PAVEX-812264 format. One record per atom (N, C-alpha, C): residue in three letters; x, y, z; residue number from 1. Coordinates in steps of 0.001 Angstrom, whole numbers, plus 500000, padded with zeros to 6 digits. Layout:
NODE   rest     east    north       up    nr
NODE    ALA        X        Y        Z   NUM
...
END
This chain:
NODE   rest     east    north       up    nr
NODE    MET   500917   498855   499912     1
NODE    MET   499888   500115   499860     1
NODE    MET   500793   501604   499706     1
NODE    ALA   500668   502253   499153     2
NODE    ALA   501451   503240   499042     2
NODE    ALA   500913   504557   499575     2
NODE    ILE   501379   505030   500114     3
NODE    ILE   501117   506667   501059     3
NODE    ILE   501053   507600   500306     3
NODE    GLU   500015   508430   499876     4
NODE    GLU   499576   509504   499401     4
NODE    GLU   499860   510722   500311     4
NODE    GLN   500459   511443   499985     5
NODE    GLN   500956   513387   500495     5
NODE    GLN   500007   514043   499685     5
NODE    VAL   499295   515166   500621     6
NODE    VAL   498720   516182   500044     6
NODE    VAL   499326   517540   500768     6
NODE    GLN   499714   518135   500232     7
NODE    GLN   500322   519591   500325     7
NODE    GLN   499152   520852   500207     7
NODE    ASN   498901   521705   500650     8
NODE    ASN   498450   522752   500655     8
NODE    ASN   499220   523987   500667     8
NODE    LEU   499581   524088   499444     9
NODE    LEU   500454   525537   499242     9
NODE    LEU   499792   527036   499210     9
NODE    PRO   500389   528038   499476    10
NODE    PRO   499659   528858   499052    10
NODE    PRO   499910   529352   497692    10
NODE    GLN   498840   530418   497389    11
NODE    GLN   499144   530793   495808    11
NODE    GLN   500463   531528   495294    11
NODE    GLN   500830   531705   494503    12
NODE    GLN   501987   532094   493803    12
NODE    GLN   502135   533351   494294    12
NODE    TYR   501717   534390   494623    13
NODE    TYR   501458   535654   494365    13
NODE    TYR   501882   535475   495852    13
NODE    VAL   501618   534892   496535    14
NODE    VAL   501642   535031   498265    14
NODE    VAL   502667   534919   498029    14
NODE    THR   503064   533784   498172    15
NODE    THR   504905   532910   498242    15
NODE    THR   505993   534661   497376    15
NODE    ASP   505562   535025   496115    16
NODE    ASP   506386   535831   495875    16
NODE    ASP   506422   537343   496820    16
NODE    LEU   505494   537722   497193    17
NODE    LEU   505518   538751   498738    17
NODE    LEU   506055   538128   499495    17
NODE    GLY   506128   537110   499811    18
NODE    GLY   507050   536944   501103    18
NODE    GLY   508759   537037   500653    18
NODE    VAL   509081   536011   499445    19
NODE    VAL   510204   536161   499283    19
NODE    VAL   510843   538105   499086    19
NODE    ASP   509980   538879   498126    20
NODE    ASP   510279   540060   497809    20
NODE    ASP   510625   540842   499349    20
NODE    TYR   509703   540787   500432    21
NODE    TYR   509737   541285   501809    21
NODE    TYR   510615   540622   502194    21
NODE    GLY   511210   540065   502180    22
NODE    GLY   512333   539207   503145    22
NODE    GLY   513695   539803   502581    22
NODE    LYS   513678   540018   500928    23
NODE    LYS   514728   540851   501039    23
NODE    LYS   514944   542297   500571    23
NODE    GLN   513937   543039   501450    24
NODE    GLN   513701   544611   501308    24
NODE    GLN   514162   544325   503125    24
NODE    LEU   513636   543704   503316    25
NODE    LEU   513382   543947   504927    25
NODE    LEU   515207   543532   505116    25
NODE    ALA   515690   542328   504781    26
NODE    ALA   517403   542405   504658    26
NODE    ALA   518019   543929   504635    26
NODE    GLY   517216   544557   503572    27
NODE    GLY   518302   545744   502778    27
NODE    GLY   517948   546987   504062    27
NODE    LEU   516901   547102   504600    28
NODE    LEU   516476   548262   505649    28
NODE    LEU   517005   547706   507075    28
NODE    THR   517489   546276   507357    29
NODE    THR   517821   546430   508704    29
NODE    THR   519297   546267   508533    29
NODE    SER   519938   546280   507437    30
NODE    SER   521436   546254   507153    30
NODE    SER   521885   548064   507741    30
NODE    ILE   521116   548867   507449    31
NODE    ILE   521317   550454   507871    31
NODE    ILE   521673   550449   509382    31
NODE    PRO   522360   550981   509747    32
NODE    PRO   522406   551293   511027    32
NODE    PRO   521699   552017   511578    32
NODE    LEU   520800   552262   512829    33
NODE    LEU   520023   552485   513414    33
NODE    LEU   520428   553853   514828    33
NODE    ASP   520496   554758   514289    34
NODE    ASP   520987   555900   515238    34
NODE    ASP   519960   555753   516899    34
NODE    THR   520097   555024   517989    35
NODE    THR   519318   554488   518896    35
NODE    THR   519618   556121   519915    35
NODE    ALA   520882   556784   519718    36
NODE    ALA   520697   558119   520791    36
NODE    ALA   519502   559037   520520    36
NODE    LYS   519149   558838   519541    37
NODE    LYS   517761   559699   519164    37
NODE    LYS   516528   559084   519647    37
NODE    LEU   516276   558465   520154    38
NODE    LEU   515380   557723   520900    38
NODE    LEU   515631   557684   522336    38
NODE    ALA   516615   558007   522986    39
NODE    ALA   516639   557736   524437    39
NODE    ALA   515779   559038   524796    39
NODE    PRO   515412   558637   526135    40
NODE    PRO   514066   559721   526452    40
NODE    PRO   515578   561203   527014    40
NODE    GLN   514665   562294   526900    41
NODE    GLN   515550   563705   527128    41
NODE    GLN   514486   563928   528541    41
NODE    VAL   515046   565351   529364    42
NODE    VAL   514326   565802   530234    42
NODE    VAL   514522   567200   529615    42
NODE    ALA   513577   568135   529945    43
NODE    ALA   513501   569781   529558    43
NODE    ALA   514713   570301   530678    43
NODE    ALA   515118   571011   530603    44
NODE    ALA   515937   572297   531432    44
NODE    ALA   514899   573188   532019    44
NODE    GLN   515118   573334   533183    45
NODE    GLN   514222   574008   534406    45
NODE    GLN   514610   575668   533900    45
NODE    ASP   513843   576294   534065    46
NODE    ASP   513388   577488   533705    46
NODE    ASP   514363   578235   534795    46
NODE    ALA   514011   579722   535231    47
NODE    ALA   514556   580376   536282    47
NODE    ALA   513780   580370   537060    47
NODE    LEU   512484   580464   537222    48
NODE    LEU   511851   579975   538542    48
NODE    LEU   511766   579237   539307    48
NODE    GLN   511738   577742   538213    49
NODE    GLN   511672   576924   538609    49
NODE    GLN   513047   576274   539590    49
NODE    THR   514272   576858   539050    50
NODE    THR   515674   576995   539795    50
NODE    THR   515695   577480   540858    50
NODE    GLN   514952   578559   540800    51
NODE    GLN   514433   579264   542170    51
NODE    GLN   514110   578620   543105    51
NODE    SER   513126   578126   542842    52
NODE    SER   512113   576939   543922    52
NODE    SER   512609   576132   544209    52
NODE    TYR   513723   575284   543351    53
NODE    TYR   514797   574379   543830    53
NODE    TYR   515525   575008   544695    53
NODE    ASN   515995   575929   544778    54
NODE    ASN   516863   576441   545335    54
NODE    ASN   516780   576792   546977    54
NODE    LEU   515059   577344   546586    55
NODE    LEU   514746   577956   547941    55
NODE    LEU   514592   576567   548808    55
NODE    ALA   513743   575244   548018    56
NODE    ALA   513354   574123   548972    56
NODE    ALA   514600   573595   549222    56
NODE    GLY   515721   573602   548974    57
NODE    GLY   516747   573288   549112    57
NODE    GLY   517350   573603   550757    57
NODE    SER   517016   575476   551063    58
NODE    SER   517602   575889   552150    58
NODE    SER   516477   575559   553186    58
NODE    GLY   515587   574974   552825    59
NODE    GLY   514502   574778   554036    59
NODE    GLY   513737   575607   554032    59
NODE    VAL   512867   575385   555596    60
NODE    VAL   511688   576336   555701    60
NODE    VAL   512019   577364   555711    60
NODE    GLY   513300   577927   556548    61
NODE    GLY   513831   578958   557086    61
NODE    GLY   514127   579987   555444    61
NODE    ALA   513555   579727   554529    62
NODE    ALA   513845   580599   552924    62
NODE    ALA   512706   581085   552911    62
NODE    TYR   511530   580049   553174    63
NODE    TYR   510203   581051   553167    63
NODE    TYR   510065   582166   554240    63
NODE    GLN   510584   582139   555025    64
NODE    GLN   510067   582731   556240    64
NODE    GLN   509513   584498   555910    64
NODE    PRO   510162   584804   555009    65
NODE    PRO   510342   586489   554304    65
NODE    PRO   508020   586325   554011    65
NODE    TYR   508422   585101   553205    66
NODE    TYR   506586   585146   552893    66
NODE    TYR   505456   584750   554004    66
NODE    LEU   506241   583638   554711    67
NODE    LEU   505338   583683   555735    67
NODE    LEU   505050   584696   556835    67
NODE    THR   505862   585550   557052    68
NODE    THR   505789   586818   557646    68
NODE    THR   504953   587890   557390    68
NODE    GLN   505235   587732   555939    69
NODE    GLN   503997   588996   554956    69
NODE    GLN   502633   588083   555654    69
NODE    GLN   502112   586920   554915    70
NODE    GLN   501308   586536   554534    70
NODE    GLN   500460   586284   556038    70
NODE    ALA   501155   586300   557782    71
NODE    ALA   500891   587038   558845    71
NODE    ALA   499415   587773   559054    71
NODE    ALA   499447   588557   558290    72
NODE    ALA   498626   590134   558189    72
NODE    ALA   497256   589390   557585    72
NODE    TYR   497142   588279   557274    73
NODE    TYR   496512   587810   556471    73
NODE    TYR   495538   586372   556594    73
NODE    SER   495751   586360   558490    74
NODE    SER   495196   584812   559173    74
NODE    SER   494409   585691   560348    74
NODE    GLY   493586   585285   561296    75
NODE    GLY   492830   585368   561936    75
NODE    GLY   491457   585956   561782    75
NODE    PRO   490974   586222   562792    76
NODE    PRO   489406   586487   563130    76
NODE    PRO   488848   587892   562310    76
NODE    GLN   490399   588705   562417    77
NODE    GLN   489857   590157   561644    77
NODE    GLN   490745   590263   560275    77
NODE    ALA   491228   588879   559694    78
NODE    ALA   491815   589131   558482    78
NODE    ALA   491115   589847   557076    78
NODE    TYR   489640   589384   557153    79
NODE    TYR   489054   589552   556273    79
NODE    TYR   488725   591101   555773    79
NODE    GLN   488869   591646   557012    80
NODE    GLN   488449   593276   556921    80
NODE    GLN   489291   594045   556110    80
NODE    GLY   490778   593630   555833    81
NODE    GLY   491460   594409   554729    81
NODE    GLY   490843   594258   553021    81
NODE    PHE   489753   592964   553134    82
NODE    PHE   489546   592758   551615    82
NODE    PHE   488188   593369   551515    82
NODE    THR   487312   594003   552984    83
NODE    THR   485908   594453   552755    83
NODE    THR   485735   595912   551840    83
NODE    SER   484553   596120   551418    84
NODE    SER   484391   597458   550856    84
NODE    SER   483497   597760   551532    84
NODE    PRO   483822   599183   551520    85
NODE    PRO   483040   600410   552849    85
NODE    PRO   481571   600425   552792    85
NODE    TYR   481347   600159   551389    86
NODE    TYR   479814   600158   551544    86
NODE    TYR   479079   598358   552097    86
NODE    GLN   480104   597452   551942    87
NODE    GLN   479500   596113   552397    87
NODE    GLN   478906   596097   553797    87
NODE    GLN   479429   597439   554733    88
NODE    GLN   478900   597415   555904    88
NODE    GLN   477672   598002   556086    88
NODE    ASP   477212   599090   555042    89
NODE    ASP   475845   599539   555059    89
NODE    ASP   474933   598194   554800    89
NODE    VAL   475392   597346   553514    90
NODE    VAL   474392   596224   553196    90
NODE    VAL   474189   595124   554533    90
NODE    ILE   475052   594841   555359    91
NODE    ILE   475006   594367   556287    91
NODE    ILE   474525   594743   557495    91
NODE    ASP   474042   596155   558023    92
NODE    ASP   473295   596809   558427    92
NODE    ASP   472038   596903   558142    92
NODE    ALA   471463   596941   556648    93
NODE    ALA   470766   597008   556384    93
NODE    ALA   469701   595926   556211    93
NODE    THR   470589   594707   555882    94
NODE    THR   469995   593319   555738    94
NODE    THR   469944   592682   557647    94
NODE    MET   470377   593490   558291    95
NODE    MET   470112   592950   559890    95
NODE    MET   468919   594039   560437    95
NODE    SER   468814   594756   560117    96
NODE    SER   467759   595500   560357    96
NODE    SER   466367   594876   560160    96
NODE    GLU   466539   594397   558672    97
NODE    GLU   464926   594320   557914    97
NODE    GLU   465196   592705   558627    97
NODE    PHE   466318   591982   559118    98
NODE    PHE   466128   590712   559842    98
NODE    PHE   465403   590861   561461    98
NODE    ASP   466030   591919   561621    99
NODE    ASP   465383   592272   563359    99
NODE    ASP   463976   592337   563529    99
NODE    ARG   463336   593346   562261   100
NODE    ARG   462035   593564   561562   100
NODE    ARG   461289   592692   561710   100
NODE    GLN   461568   591379   560835   101
NODE    GLN   460931   590585   560687   101
NODE    GLN   460733   589916   561702   101
NODE    THR   461665   589497   562824   102
NODE    THR   461838   588747   563602   102
NODE    THR   460526   589300   564351   102
NODE    GLN   460167   590504   564919   103
NODE    GLN   459717   591246   565686   103
NODE    GLN   458133   591122   565117   103
NODE    ALA   458411   591027   563507   104
NODE    ALA   456829   590936   563404   104
NODE    ALA   456241   589738   564016   104
NODE    GLY   457327   588428   563868   105
NODE    GLY   456974   586967   563935   105
NODE    GLY   456180   586841   565523   105
NODE    LEU   457329   587586   566177   106
NODE    LEU   456814   587254   567730   106
NODE    LEU   456019   587966   568314   106
NODE    THR   454948   588829   567810   107
NODE    THR   454242   589257   567994   107
NODE    THR   452799   588403   568507   107
NODE    GLY   452765   587786   567003   108
NODE    GLY   451742   586418   567275   108
NODE    GLY   451882   585265   567795   108
NODE    ILE   452763   585525   568215   109
NODE    ILE   453619   583661   568722   109
NODE    ILE   452753   583501   569744   109
NODE    GLY   452209   584309   570749   110
NODE    GLY   451452   583965   571988   110
NODE    GLY   449919   583387   571564   110
NODE    GLN   449469   583851   570567   111
NODE    GLN   448009   583455   570763   111
NODE    GLN   447741   582075   569956   111
END
Protein backbone atom coordinates (compact mmCIF):
# COMPACT_ATOMS: atom_id res chain seq x y z
CA MET A 1 0.00 0.00 0.00
CA ALA A 2 1.36 3.37 -1.03
CA ILE A 3 1.28 6.52 1.15
CA GLU A 4 -0.31 9.50 -0.48
CA GLN A 5 0.79 12.98 0.68
CA VAL A 6 -1.24 16.14 0.07
CA GLN A 7 0.24 19.65 0.43
CA ASN A 8 -1.83 22.80 0.62
CA LEU A 9 0.50 25.50 -0.68
CA PRO A 10 -0.34 29.20 -0.83
CA GLN A 11 -0.91 30.90 -4.14
CA GLN A 12 2.20 31.85 -6.07
CA TYR A 13 1.65 35.62 -5.57
CA VAL A 14 1.70 35.10 -1.77
CA THR A 15 4.99 33.25 -2.02
CA ASP A 16 6.44 35.97 -4.27
CA LEU A 17 5.36 38.67 -1.77
CA GLY A 18 7.09 36.81 1.05
CA VAL A 19 10.34 36.51 -0.92
CA ASP A 20 10.22 40.18 -1.91
CA TYR A 21 9.47 41.24 1.70
CA GLY A 22 12.44 39.20 2.95
CA LYS A 23 14.81 40.89 0.50
CA GLN A 24 13.57 44.39 1.41
CA LEU A 25 13.71 43.64 5.13
CA ALA A 26 17.32 42.53 4.85
CA GLY A 27 18.16 45.79 3.07
CA LEU A 28 16.37 47.95 5.65
CA THR A 29 17.90 46.25 8.68
CA SER A 30 21.42 46.49 7.33
CA ILE A 31 21.34 50.30 7.77
CA PRO A 32 22.62 51.23 11.25
CA LEU A 33 20.02 53.00 13.38
CA ASP A 34 21.08 55.91 15.62
CA THR A 35 19.37 54.92 18.88
CA ALA A 36 20.68 58.00 20.73
CA LYS A 37 17.84 59.98 19.18
CA LEU A 38 15.33 57.59 20.77
CA ALA A 39 16.63 58.03 24.31
CA PRO A 40 14.35 59.96 26.71
CA GLN A 41 15.34 63.52 27.45
CA VAL A 42 14.45 65.91 30.26
CA ALA A 43 13.66 69.55 29.56
CA ALA A 44 15.85 72.14 31.25
CA GLN A 45 14.44 74.14 34.16
CA ASP A 46 13.50 77.76 33.67
CA ALA A 47 14.59 80.52 36.06
CA LEU A 48 11.55 80.24 38.36
CA GLN A 49 11.87 76.49 38.67
CA THR A 50 15.54 76.84 39.53
CA GLN A 51 14.75 79.49 42.16
CA SER A 52 12.04 77.28 43.70
CA TYR A 53 14.40 74.32 43.80
CA ASN A 54 17.09 76.38 45.51
CA LEU A 55 14.62 77.76 48.07
CA ALA A 56 13.27 74.30 48.83
CA GLY A 57 16.79 73.01 49.31
CA SER A 58 17.56 75.67 51.90
CA GLY A 59 14.65 74.58 54.11
CA VAL A 60 11.61 76.29 55.59
CA GLY A 61 13.70 79.23 56.74
CA ALA A 62 13.96 80.41 53.16
CA TYR A 63 10.19 80.88 53.12
CA GLN A 64 10.16 82.96 56.31
CA PRO A 65 9.75 86.33 54.51
CA TYR A 66 6.67 84.99 52.73
CA LEU A 67 5.23 83.52 55.91
CA THR A 68 5.76 86.77 57.81
CA GLN A 69 4.05 88.74 55.06
CA GLN A 70 1.06 86.39 55.08
CA ALA A 71 0.60 86.63 58.86
CA ALA A 72 -1.40 89.82 58.27
CA TYR A 73 -3.93 87.76 56.29
CA SER A 74 -4.75 85.28 59.04
CA GLY A 75 -6.92 85.46 62.12
CA PRO A 76 -10.51 86.48 62.82
CA GLN A 77 -10.07 90.04 61.50
CA ALA A 78 -8.10 89.13 58.36
CA TYR A 79 -11.07 89.65 56.05
CA GLN A 80 -11.38 93.32 56.92
CA GLY A 81 -8.58 94.32 54.59
CA PHE A 82 -10.64 92.97 51.68
CA THR A 83 -14.03 94.48 52.51
CA SER A 84 -15.61 97.41 50.77
CA PRO A 85 -16.87 100.39 52.80
CA TYR A 86 -20.28 99.78 51.26
CA GLN A 87 -20.46 96.21 52.57
CA GLN A 88 -21.11 97.38 56.12
CA ASP A 89 -24.12 99.39 54.87
CA VAL A 90 -25.51 96.27 53.22
CA ILE A 91 -24.88 94.21 56.36
CA ASP A 92 -26.59 96.82 58.57
CA ALA A 93 -29.64 97.05 56.28
CA THR A 94 -29.94 93.26 56.12
CA MET A 95 -29.69 92.89 59.90
CA SER A 96 -32.29 95.61 60.55
CA GLU A 97 -34.69 93.93 58.09
CA PHE A 98 -34.05 90.60 59.78
CA ASP A 99 -34.76 92.13 63.20
CA ARG A 100 -37.96 93.77 61.88
CA GLN A 101 -39.23 90.49 60.44
CA THR A 102 -38.34 88.65 63.64
CA GLN A 103 -40.28 91.16 65.77
CA ALA A 104 -43.27 90.89 63.44
CA GLY A 105 -43.26 87.13 63.84
CA LEU A 106 -42.92 87.29 67.64
CA THR A 107 -46.01 89.46 68.17
CA GLY A 108 -48.42 86.67 67.25
CA ILE A 109 -46.46 83.81 68.82
CA GLY A 110 -48.38 83.85 72.09
CA GLN A 111 -51.82 83.59 70.50
